[in-house]
N, C-alpha and C positions, 0 to 999 in steps of 0.2 A: 382385458378389461378388469378394473378393480371390483372388489366386492361391493355390494350395495347399490348396483346400478338400477335394480328394480326394487322399489319399495312402496310405490303408490300405484293404484290401478283405478282411477276414476273413469267414469263412462266416457268423458271427453278425452282422457289420456290413454285409452286402451291401445290405440294404434301405435303411439310412440313407445309405450311400454313393451308391446309385442315385438317391435323392432329391436329393442334392447335385448330381449330374450333370444331372438333368432341370432343376433350378432354374437352373443356369448356362446351359444351352442355351436355356431359355425366355427368360432375361434378354437374352441376346445377340440372339435373333431378334426379340423384341418391344421391345427398348430400354426395359426396364421402368423406371419412375420410381423415384427414390430414396425409400425409406420415411422417414417422420419418426418417429423413435422417442421414447418418453417419457423424461423425465429420470429418472435413478436416484433412488429415494426412500430414506428411512431404512429402510423395510422391506426394501429390496434388500440392505442391508449389515449390519444388526445381527446377522444369523446368523453372521457370521464370528467373532464374539467368542469363541465356545466353543472354537475351535481356536487363535486367535491371542493371546488375552488371558491364558491360563492358563500359568503357568510351573511348573517342577518336574521331577521325574524322569519320564522317558519310560516309559510303561506299554504293555502289550499291549492291543490293541483287544478290547473285549468282544464276545461274540456278539450281544448286543442291539444295540450300535452298528452292527455289520456288517449285521444284518438291516434296521435303519432306513435305512442308506445304500443298500442294494440296493432297498428299496421305493421310495426317492426316485428312484433311477435308472430303475427299471422304469416308474414313473409318468410319466417324461419331464419332471418338474418341476425347476425350478432352486431349490436350497435357499435361496439368498439372496433369492429373490423371494417365498418363501412364509412366511417367519418373521414372526410378529406382534410388534409392538413390546412388547406386554404380557408376552410370554414370553421376550423376549431377555434375555441375561445382563446384569445390572447392572454398573456399575463396581465395581472391587474394593474391598470395605470390610472383609472378614474372610477369613482363610484357610480353605480347605476342611478338614473334620475330618481330623486325622491327617497333614496335608500339611506337610512341612518341606523347604525348598530344600537342594540339595546345598551343602555348605560349601566355600567357596573357600579355597585354600591361600595362605599368605603375603600376605594382603590385609588385615592387621590395621589398618593406617593408613587404608585406604579405608573399612573397616567403621566405624571410630571416627568418621571424618568424617561418614559417613551418619547414625550415631546422634546425633552432636552437632547436625546440621542438623535431624533429626526432633524432637529434644528442644525445639528452639526453637518448634516447632509444637504441642507437646504441650499447652500451656495454652490453645490456641485453642478457643473455644466456638462454637456456631452463630451467635452474635451478633458474633463477632469479638473477644471480650474475653479476659481471662486468668483462670484459676482461682486461687483463693487459694493463696499460697505459691509460685507459679510466676512465672517471668519473663513479660513481655509477649510475645505471639507475634510471631515475625519470620520472614519467608520468606527465600528465597535461591536461589542457583544452585550446583549441585554437578555437576562434570564429571569424567568418567573418560576418560583417553586411553591408547591402546595399540594395537599392531599387530593384525592379524587373528589370532584364536585366543588372545589374551592372557587371556581370561576375563571380558571386559566383560559379556557376556550373562548369565553365571552370577552375577556380582556384582550386576547390576541385579535379578535375581530375588531375591537376598537383600534388597536395598533395598526392593523391593515387599513382601516378607514382613514386614520390620520396620515398614513403614508401615501394613500391615493390622493388625499387632499393636497399634498405637497408634490404631486405628480411624480412620485417615485415609482419605479417598476418593482412590483411586489411578486415574489415567488412564495408559494405556500405548499406545505405538505403536512401530513399527520401520520404519526406512527400508529401501527395496528398491533393489538395484542397477539393476533393469530398470524401475522405476516412477517414476523421477525426473521424467519428462515428464508425469505425471498430476498436474495441479494440485490441491492440497489433499488428496491421498490420505492423508498422515500425519495431518492434522487430523481427517479423518473417522474414522480409527482411534482417535484420542484421544477424540473427543466423541460419536460416534454411540452407543456403548454407554451412556454417561451419559444422553443424551437419550432413549434407548429406555426407561429406567427411569421417565420422566416420562409423565404423561398428556398428551393433546393440549393441554388448557387450561393445564397447567403449563408446557409448552414455550412457549406463547405468552406466559405471564407472565414466564418467566425471560429471554426475549429482548426482550419489550416492543416498542418501535418498530423494533427491529433485525430483526424476524422476516422481513420481506420481502427483506432484504439478506443476512443470514447464513443464513437457511433454505435457499435454493438451494445455497449453498456446501457445506452439510452434508447435502444430500439430503433435507431435511425437506419441501420443497415445490418446485414448478417455478418458475423465474424468469419474470417478466413479459417479454413480447416486447420492450418498450421499455426494459427495465432494462439499464443498463450502469454499475454502480457502479465507482468508481475503486478501485485496490488499497488505498489508505489508508483509504477508507471501510469496506471489508471488514475490514481489520485493527482498526479502531476498534470495529466491531461484535463481533468476536471478543474483544477486550479486555473489552467490557461483559459478554459472556456468561460468560467464565471468572471475572471479578471477582465477578459476581453469584452464581455457583455457590459460589465460595470463601467468600463472606460468609454465604450461606444454609445451606451444608452443613458448614461448619467447615474443618478442615485439608484441604488439597488437595495431592496429590503428582502432578506431571506427569513421566512417565518416557518418554524417547525413546532407543531403542537404535539403533545405526548411523545416527547423525545425519548423517554424511557422505553418506549416500544419500537423505536426505529431499528431497522436492521443494522447489524454491526458494520457492514461495508459502508453504508451511507453515513452513519454516525462517526466512524473513524475519519472519513474524508472531511465532514463538516467541522469536526473538532480540530483537525490539523489546519484547515483553511482559515478557521477563525483566528488563528495566531497571526495572520497576515492582514486582517481587515483594517487595522489602525491606519494603514497607509493607503487604503483604497476607499472609494465611495460606496462602501458596502456595510450595511447594518445587519447583523445576525440576531434574530430574536427567537429564543427557545423557551418552551414551557415544559415542565416535567414534574413528576412525583418523586420527591427526594428519597422516599422509602422503597422505590422500585427501580432506581438507577442500576443498570447491569454492571457487573464487575468487568465485563468485556464488551466494548473496548474501553480500557482505562483512559483512553485519550479524551473521553467526554469529561471525566473528572478532572483531567489535567487542564482542559479548556476552561472549566469553571474556576479552578484554583488560580490560574494565571491571569484571569480577567481582572481588570482594574476596578470593576464594579461588582460587588458581591451579589449573589442571587437575591432577588426581591421576593420575600416570602409573602404569601397571601394568607393573612390571619382570618380566623372565623369572624363572621358578621356579628355586630352588636345586636342586642334585643331591638333597638329602634330600627336598624336596617332590616332585620327579619320581618318586623311588622310592616315596613314599607314594601318589601318584596312580596309578602302575602297579599297585601292590598292590590299591588300591581297585577298579580295573577288572577285575583278574584274579579277584577273588572274595574272600570273607571268610577263606578258609583259605590264601590264597596268602602265601608267604614269599619276598620279593624280595631277592636278594643285593645287597649294597651296590655291588659292582662292576657288576652287571647294571644297576642303577639309574643309576649314573654314566655308563655307556655310552649308556643311553637319553637322559640329559640332554645328552650331547655331540651326539647325532644330532638331537634336537629343538630344541636351543638353549634349553631351558626353556619352550617354548611349550606351554601346557596343552592346546590342542586337538590339536596334533600328537602330544603325549604320549599322549592318549587313543586316537587313531587307531593309533598304534604298538602300544599295549597290546591293542587289539582284534585286530590282526593276530597278535600273540603268542598270544593266546587261541585264535584260530581255527586256528593252526598247531599248537597243543598244545605249544608250546615252554616248557620249564621255566625259570623266571627265576633261573638259577644263574650263577655266575661263568664256568663252562665254556661256557655258551651265549651269553654277552655278544657275542662277535664276530659271531654270526649276525644280530644286530639290523641290521647294515648292509645285509643282503640284503632286509630288510623296510622299508627307509626309503621305498620307493615308496608305502607306505600313507599317508604324511603328506600334508597339504594337499589332502585330498579324493581322492587317487588310490586309496587303499584302498577308499573308498566306491564309486568307479566300478567297481573290480574286483568287489566284492561284488554290485553292481547288475547287472553284465553276466552274472554266473553265475545270476541269478534268472530269466532268460528274457526274450523279446521283449516280452511283454505288460507285465511289470513295468517294463521300460525305457521303454516308451511312456507308461505312467502317470506315471513320475517326470519324464519330459520335459514332459508336459502341465502337471504341478504347477509345475515350474520356470518355464515360460513364463507361466502365469497369475498366479503370485505370490499376493498377498492376495485376488485374485478367485477363487481356486480353490475349487470345491465338488466333491463327488463326481460329480454328474451332469455338470457342465460339463467337468471334467477327462476324464471318460469320452468325451464327445462329441469333444473336441479330440484325444484319443488314438486315436479310431476304434475303441474297444473296446465290446463288448456289456456290459450290466449285470453279468452273471455274471463276465466276465473282469475288469471294473473292480473289483468288490468283492474278488475274490481277490487282485488285484495290490495293493490298498491294505492288505489283511491282511498280506501278505508284507513290504511296505515298513515297516509299523508294527512287525511282529515283529523286523525287522532294525534297528530304532531309527534308520531313515533318515527316516521321516515319522511325525508324530504327529497324531492326530485322524483321523476318517473322514469325517464330514459336511463338515468344513472342513479338509482335509489341508494341512499345512505341514511344511517340513523342520525337523529337530531343531536345526539350527544354520545361520546364514547362510553359513558356508563350504561347507557341503554343498550348499546351493542354488546357490551360485556355481559350484561344481565341476560339478554336473550340467548347469546351463545352458550353461556354456562347452564342455561335451563334446558337445553336440548338433551334428551336422554343419551347416555354415552354410546350405545349401539347405533342409535339413529345418527348421531354426530359423525361417527366413523363412516356410515353409509353415505351421508351427504357429502363428505369430503371425497369419497371414492367417485361418486357421481359427478362432482364438480371437476375432478381431474379428467374424467373421461370426456366431459363436454368441452373443456378447454382444449384438449388435444384434438378432438374432432373438429373444432372450430379453427384449427391451424395456429393456435397460440403458442405451441411449442412445449417441450417437456419441462423446461426450466420454470415456466409460468405455472404449470400444473404440479410441480414437485412439492410445493408446500402442502398440498392436499394429500399427495401420496405419502408424505411423511407421517400423516395422521392416521393412516390406515393400519390394520393389523396384519402381520405376516401370515400368508396363506399359500406359500409356494406358487405364487402367481407370476408367470414369466412376463406377462404384460406389464405388471407393476415394476418388476426388477429391471426390465429392459428400458422403460422410460426413465426410471431413476438413473440408470447408467448414462443414458443420453443427456439427461439434465446435468449430470456432473460434467460431461464433456462441454456442454454449452457454458456452464459456469467457468470452467477453466479457460475457455476462449474469451471470456470477458474479465479475466483477472480476479475471480472470486474463489480461491482454492478452499476456503473454509466451507462455503456452501457446497462445493463439489464433494468434499469429504463427507459431509452429512448425508448427501444422497447416496454415495457409494456404501457407506456404513449401513444405511437402511436397506439398500439393495441386497447386501450380503446376508442380512437377517431374514430376507423373504423366505427361504433362500432361493437363489436362481438355479436353473439347470446346470449340469456339470460344466459344460463348455463355457457358458456365460459366467459361472462362478470363477473359473480360471482367469478370465479377462478382468472381472471386477477386482479380484485380489491383486492382479498385476497393476491395474490402474490406481489402486490404493497405495501402491509403492511408488507412485510418481514423485519425482523430486519436488514438484510444486506443492505436494501435500505433506511434505516432511515437517511435522511439528513435534513428534515424539519418536526418536530413532528406534526405540525398542518396539513400539507398536508397528512401525513400518517394517522392521526386520521380521516380525511375526507374520505380517501379511505376505511378504515376499517369500518367506520360507514355505508358507502354505501354498502359494501360487506354484512354486517349483515342484511341489508334491502332486499337483494336479496332472493327470496323464494327458488331458486334452489341451494343455497349454501349447500354443504354436511354437515352432522352432525359433523364429525371430524374437518372439516375446520372451522365450526362455533365455536367450542370450542377454536381452536387455534386463530381464529380471535378475539374473546373476550379477550383472554389473551394478544394478541399483542396490542389490543386497550388499555387495562389497562396499559401495560408497556409504550406505547407511551405517554399516558396521564401523567404517573408518570415522564417520561423523560422530559416532558414539564413543570414540576412543579405542575401539577394539580392532586395532590395526592388524594384529597377528591373525585374528579370525577372518578378517577381510581377505588377507593373502591366502589363507587356507581354502576359502570358498572358490577363489579364482583358480587356484592350483588344482583343486578337485575337478572342476568343470573342464579345465584344459586337459586333464588326464583322461576324463571319461569320454570326451567327444572324439569322433572319428573324422571330423571335418577340420582340415588344417587351417582354414581361414578363421574358424571359431577359436581354435587353439591360439592363433596369433592374436586374435582380439583379446583373449583372456590375459595373455602375457603382457600385451600393451597396456591394458588397464592396471595390471599389477605394477608395472614400471611407473605408470602415472601416479598411483597412490604413493609409491615409495618416494617419488620426486618431491612430494609435499609433506613428507613425514620428517619431523625435526630429529627424532631419535631413531635411527635405523640400525638394526642388528648387524647386517652384513652389507654395508654400502659398496665396498670394493667388489665383493662377489656378484652383487646385482649389476654393477657396471660392466663387469666382464661378460656376463650373459647378454646384456643389452648390446655390447659391442659385437659379439659373435652373431647375434640375431640380425643386426643392421647390415652386416656384410652381405647377407643373402637377399636383401630387399632392394627393389627397383623403384618403389613409389608408384606402383600401378593402381592402387586404390587408396581410399581414405585410411584404412587400417595401417597399411604400410607407411603412408605419409605421416601419420601421427606417431608411429614407432620411430621413424627417422627424426621427427621433431624432438622426441624425448632423448634420442641419441645426441642430437646437437646440443641440447641443454646440458646433458650429463658431461659431454666432452668439455664444455665451457667451464662448468663449476669445478671439474677435476683439474683444470689447468692444462689440458692438452693444447697443442698448437691451435691458435684461433682459426687457421685455415681449415682445419678438420671440422670444427664446429660450424663454420660458415658454409662449407660444402654440404653438410647434412641439412642445415637450415634451409638452403635454397632448394634442395631436392624435396624437402618436406612441404614447403610452401606451394610448389607447383603453380597452379592457377589461382591459389588463394584458399584460406581456411576460414570458415565462418565462426564468429563468436557466439552465434545463436543456434548452432546445431544442437538440438536437444539430446541427441544420442552421445555426443562427444563433449560438449561443454566448451568453455572458453579458455581452459587452463593451458593447453598446448599452444594455441595461437599467441597467448600472452607470453609464454616462455620463449617462443621463437622471436618475438619482438624484442624481448630483453636480451636474448642471445646476440642479436645484431647490435644492440647498444653497448654491451660489454666488449664486443669485438670491434669497437671504434666505427660502427656504422649507425650513428644516431639518427641520421636522416631517414634511413630505412625503418628504424624503430618507430619514429614519429609517424611515418606514413601508415604503418600497420596499426598503431594505436588509434589514429584518427579514423581509419576505416572501421575498426572494431567498435569504437564508441558510437559512431554513426549508425552502425548495424544494430547495436543494442537499443539505441534511442528509437529507431524506426519500429522495432518490435515491441516497444513499451517495456523493455527490461531496464528498470531504473533503480534496482536494489544494489546488492553487494557487488555484483559484476561491474556495474557502471561506476560505483565508488572506487573500486580498485583500478579501473581503467583510467579515471581522472588522476588518481594518485600516482600511478606509474608513469603517466604522461608527464606529470610534474617532476618525477624522478629523472626522466630522460632530459628534461630541461635543466635540472640541477647538474647532471653529469656533463652538460655542455656549457655550463657557466651562466645560464640565463636565470639568475636566482630570483628575480622579482616575478617573472612568469612562473617559475617553478613553485614559488610560494602560493601564488593564486590558484594553480591547479591542485596543489596538495590540500589547500583549505577547501576547495570545492569537493575534493574527494572525501575529506573529513566530514563536511556537512552532509554529504550523501550517506556516508557510513553511519553517522549518528542516527539517521532516520531508520537504518536497518536494525540497529540494536547495539546495546553496550557489550563490549568484550568480543565482538565478532572479528574474524580475520580481517575484514575490510577496515575496521577501526584500527587494528594493530598496524596494518600497512600504512594507513594515513598518518597516524601519530608518529610512527618511526621515521617516515619520510620527512614529515614537517619538522621534527626535531633536528634532523641532519641539515635541512635547509637553513633553519634559524641559526644553527651553530656556524654555518658558512657565512652568514650575514653578520656574525658577531653578536647576536641577540641571545646570550647565554641565559639571562634571567627569564626571558620569554620561553625559552626551551624548557627550563626547569619548571616553570609554572604549568606548561602544557603537560609535562610528565606527571606532575602531581595531580592535575585535574583528571587525568585518565588512568591513574594508578599504574603508570608505565613501569613495570618491574616484575619481580618474581611473584607468583609463578608465571613463566612465559608459556605461551600457547604451544600445544603439541604439534602444530603445523609449521611449515617453513614460512617465515615472514621476510619480505623483501622491502627494504634492506633488513638484515638480521637485527632483530629487536635488541637482543642482549649486547651485541657489538655496538649498537647505537647508544645504549645506556652507558657502556664503557667509555665511549667517545664524549658523552655529556659529562661524565665524572672527570674525565681528563681536562675538559675545557674549564671545569669549575676548580681545578687544582686539587681535587681529591684523588691523588695518584694511587693511594692504596686501594680504594674501592674500584678504580679503573682497572688496576692490575687483576683484581679478583674476577671481575666480569669478563675481561678480555681473555684471560687465561682459560676460563671455563669455556668460552666460545672456541678457542683453539683446540682444546681436548675433544670437544663434541664434533667439530668439523673434520679433524684428523681421523677420528674413528670412521667417519663416513667416506673418507677419501676425497674430501673437498679441499683443494689446495690452491685455488686461484685467488690471489690477493686483489684482483680487480673486482671479484664478486663480493668478497668480504675482507676488508683490509685490517683484520684483527692483529696480524703480525706487526705491520708498521706502527699502529697505534699502541700496541703493547710495548714496542721498543721505545716509543716516546715516553710512556708512563714509567718505564724502569730506568730511563737514562740517568737520572740523578742518583738513585740508590744502587744500581747495578749496571754501570756503563758497559761492562764487558758483555753481559747478557743482552743488553739493548743492541749492541753492534752485531752480535750473532743473529738475533732475530731479524734485524734489518737486512743483513747479508742474505739470509735464507729467503726473505721476501723478494729480494732482487732476483735471486736465482729462479724462483717460481714464476715471477713476472716475465723473465727472459724466456722461459720455456713456453709461456702462453704467447708471447711475441707481439703484443700490441704496444704502440707508442705510449698510450696513456698509462697502461699497467706498469711498464718499465719506468716511465717518468715519475709516476707517483711513488713507486718503491724507492727509486734513487733519491727523491726528495726527502723521504723519511730517513733514509740512510745518512744524507747530508746533515740532517738536524741532530743526529746522535753522535756525530763526529766533531772534532775540533780543528781549528787552524786551516792550513792549506788543504788538508784532505777533505774537510767539510766543503770548502769553496769548490773544489774539483768535482765532488759528487753533485753539488747543487748546479754547477755549470752543465754537467751531463744531463741532469734532470730537465733543465730548461731546454736543452737541445731536443730531447724526446717529446716534451710536452708541446713545444712549438709546432710539431708535426701531428699533434693529436687534437681531438675536439675538446679536451679538458681545459677550458679557458680559466676556470676558477683556480685550479691547481697550478696553472702556469703563472697566474698573478701571485700566488703565495710563494712559488719558487723564485720568481724574479725579485720579490721584496727580500726574502731571506738571503738570496745570493748577494744582493746589494749590501745587506747588513754585514755579511761575512767579508766582503771586499773592503768595506769601510774599516772593519776591525783589523784588517791586515795592511791598511794604509793605501789601498788602491782606490783613491777617491774618484778619479775620472770614470773608471769602470763601474764603481759603486753608484755614482750619480746616474749613469745611463740605465743601469738595471733598475734602480729605484724609480726613476721617472716612468720607465715603461711599466713597472709594476703598478704604479698609481693609475695610469691610464687604463690598463687591462682590468684591474680590480674595480675601478669606477664603472667601466662599461658593463660589468656583470652584477653590479649591486652589492659587492663585498665591502661594506662600509668599514668593518673592523680592519681589513687588510689595508684599505686606504689610510686609515688613521695610523696604523703601524708604519707604513711607508713614510708618511709625513713626519712622524717622530724621528725616524732614521735620517731623513733629509735635514731636519733641524739639528740633530746631533752632529751631522757632517758640515754644518754651517751653510747649507744650501736652501734656497727659497723654493717652496712648492710651485709648480706651474699651474696656470689657470686650466681647469678641466673643461674639455669641450663637450663631453657627453657623460651622462649618468643615467642608468636605468636599473 
């Protein structure tokens, strides 16, 4: 239990306080195990909407509400845990009878912008169409910026009122200064009331396949223990949900107040989703303080900068408006002297909130708003910025102050019973305190109390003495966990406590981190684990905390992760299985940081130290895996020999052996060993299948196996494996770099089989996904390299060059292996541009690098055939030598496509009958291969060679076939070349039957 659980002992609260003391003593004596609390569900949160969603004038609490609240407190129930989804307040669709928001002063431009934006949604029907006589619906982003107290909250209340008048579905949330560490809390405010209005089956329908991923994020269902969706997967699921709701329900208005205080996870999603709303019936409205916008997530700034409408600033009120506002607050019969109002304007600077606070002080003092009394306003200036509220609060008595403090600490989690428990008040005291706070217009709502304005909440919270604030957060955490709300909900309070070697605190922070990982919030998980480590926890728990801090999902700074993992390995109580994983995580983190040699040393040291042969094999396999993706390897041939010797003893009896066999299959393929050897090892490695989402092994080996089948002329098997892996990743919510590479390489398989249009679509999908991961990532290199090669095949050289420039595709190349090889693709691009000197430079560098590694398969990287073409004009003898060696290497590998492509290049660097003979052989091999694009190229060049030697009949046959094959795979440049050859031969091109 956290420190500070006992801090009040009133006569009515003695029994509860004594229970807390007995609990703490019992836990210390018995070293009680940490409870595993249930995840918060939708039922736990929908009750808050009654207090937090409704805007408008503050009213006094009714006697009925007061009695209901007291009954709830007396029964010991937690309001949020008892509300049924069927009775929860639905999202705002129409205003309550007779309700009108307070009019903002001097905000005509902002109101006009809001009306214009809402008018664009007015024609939107449930099906997303437009009503007759109205423009097509169009969403957008509307943002209001201003300092604290400028009237943003009141203006948003007007916007929500206007939206309800147009029968728009309105979702509302407010950021909280003390709740930014609670991942997705803003999203839950937005979406839980909406989903509470659905039946269970409707919730499943609206979420579809995303239910298991988004459901835990929104509290609809617990997350599976094995679930760890990546943040992008969660954001994609939220996109699906909100888009589906907008299309099915019609116009949707998403309103976020105090966006500068939103949690990073929610703000990142909203910022990315806002980029799509122009094409949806969705209006996003945000209000924020520009001087408090966080640096992270930067996506919020990006959203504002790309918005076609600049943020609308809320300027200070004029003296006349301040005079009007003071008169409004003093009452309907008040006549405010102009000089009195001007003096109020000077003091408040035209800030609406401070003006209201000053007017309240004037009213309480009974000061007449006359010219003579204007100088006395300076004596009341302390009432502004919340100071006046604090003075009023202090005069109400200790119980009221306790309750206000509890509500300030709990924030959106506040319920009447929970606040009473945190404040240490009896049910009667708590009910009376809430009545007085509501009557004073400091708090509104009883069952779900909240402050009337964010500035009031800030002032009250910051006025709590620091030691008491820590105690209140500790008590709030304990109460939330006891109520079954879960460690993640309580974690923001635990983060505010002071380290005291409390196992209870460390344990629940560790459990909160696990909950956050299961909902795709790694940053929140890392915060919890960092704080748990500082507690510090007991030795055994410390080892697991350090180990969990080394999770791949938490990798944001490799050096920090390396330090955590090294520390974990030094802990004597780290379990055997965890130690194996920690060593592997350490090696991967070192490799990620570019310390490849250090990674190999870590694995070698562990392999030498262990007495378990299975662990030793696991270390060797991991070393071979790291080496397979290292672009510059010191002793590639030596490593290949060791892998070959190791694989000879393996049968594939477990995952470790199968992954080792998979690496042997890949190594045999890239080295250019006979394809039959590579295929044999690949089939043995696959066994009953390898998962892309195995968190211990990763997706690298399954991908390499799929590519091995592709290079060995088994593209149908490769496509099958990629389709299964992509589906597996999407089911688990893994939609980051892994999925981007999956889409890209599936496009590459299509390219290798001549389906260029499909290939381009998949490669662009992979590039789009890679761009979301980040600039310069391996996923982006894969996608750009693949797409350039596809564009060159389609004859779009300028588009390929534009892509290369846009992504700075060139030196320095990444230290990891890129498929297809990035430098070789750049050489191919230069060759297509006619820059043969630059092409020779790049391709020769590729050859030297790959030869050092023992990589000799021209099917994997055709640097030799392309270098032969680049040197054919300046050094024909060297070109023919390169082409001949490429043919020899291809024949050793033995696939029809490899031999055919090498012969095709050889034919292009020879002349006369010898060229035609080589091209004829190339066509013979390519016709038996899946390489349709290369077959089209070979047919056209064969026809051209025959035309030049006078064999027009054979030339015509080859050229006509070349046109048909090239057209079928979308190789427009090859089609154009064939037609030119036909025209030169005096032949008319045939009408094409198909083109894709």
